[in-house]
Steps between C-alpha positions, in 0.01 A plus 500: 500500500161619366440865438386697801355843552570719797238733636606685804646237729298210356635272230233364267568205267438548128143375432594367155710233674190384691300479176776299329512267798121448494505425126779247547307332783177492297671344197671241717169414666324465164776271369484289816120463471529399134771248583297347781188493283668276247710736288354732245206335327257615239351849501183360666709339777674831568168684498361269766809543717488878477126541558380560146214310338624267226317504171386141458231334300277298730351184353141542393274239659332270253122509530261207481387469143138430590237696688292282733125566499352651818320227701187709565250432780175663619372607159807698398601467133707662227353830384500383140550640151677703384724433802700180528467250783640582842798298615800465727855371471821485698838628381817305569587754774177413689288801401139417427332719238128528431321648199158553350155603617257309720137582573166439671581289802241466775741448794829681569721192441592502130729196479749284687850495354684167516782427746828647380323809364406661834659788695649459848263760647184685399577725206273800431461638147329810366363409157271653238129420485176617338423794463874577485543525875729334751432162655681303770599138448680290763706187432526277808777250589252216442452618141163672532461803272240714671296799381494742796344815357379657178280392213478140379385595145861444394832497687847518347751247631784642288687686777521208738857377551648335813769258611383140534594382850231234565 
């Protein structure tokens, strides 16, 4: 019989017995979960089962090796030397990246990206422009890259990145 304490007329069980019982139950439960989960696996498998984040190395997506030139419309063009040509490309994970500087368009529509390089909804980007101020560019699901506000003396496309869904 487990140890008991008497206080007045009340008999109180020894609390260490309760703690031992809880530990035994917890260990049995853990062993049962591990057994049902397919025995004890690697450290990463155990981490997933017990709510820890495994340390894994995710594969790095391979990028396109070539930048495609921007198909400018409405008088827009590359800014020019000493800056390289503007371009776009799509990574193997579907992200479209843009780079470079464009300038001097007469209408807000800068270019139309080809099918397969367009977002699923209008994407709004805050980019750098002349004289070192912010500018808004929108990329539409139909591929139109549109200058919404700011100078057109030059506009950086280098922070534009979105998931191709169209």
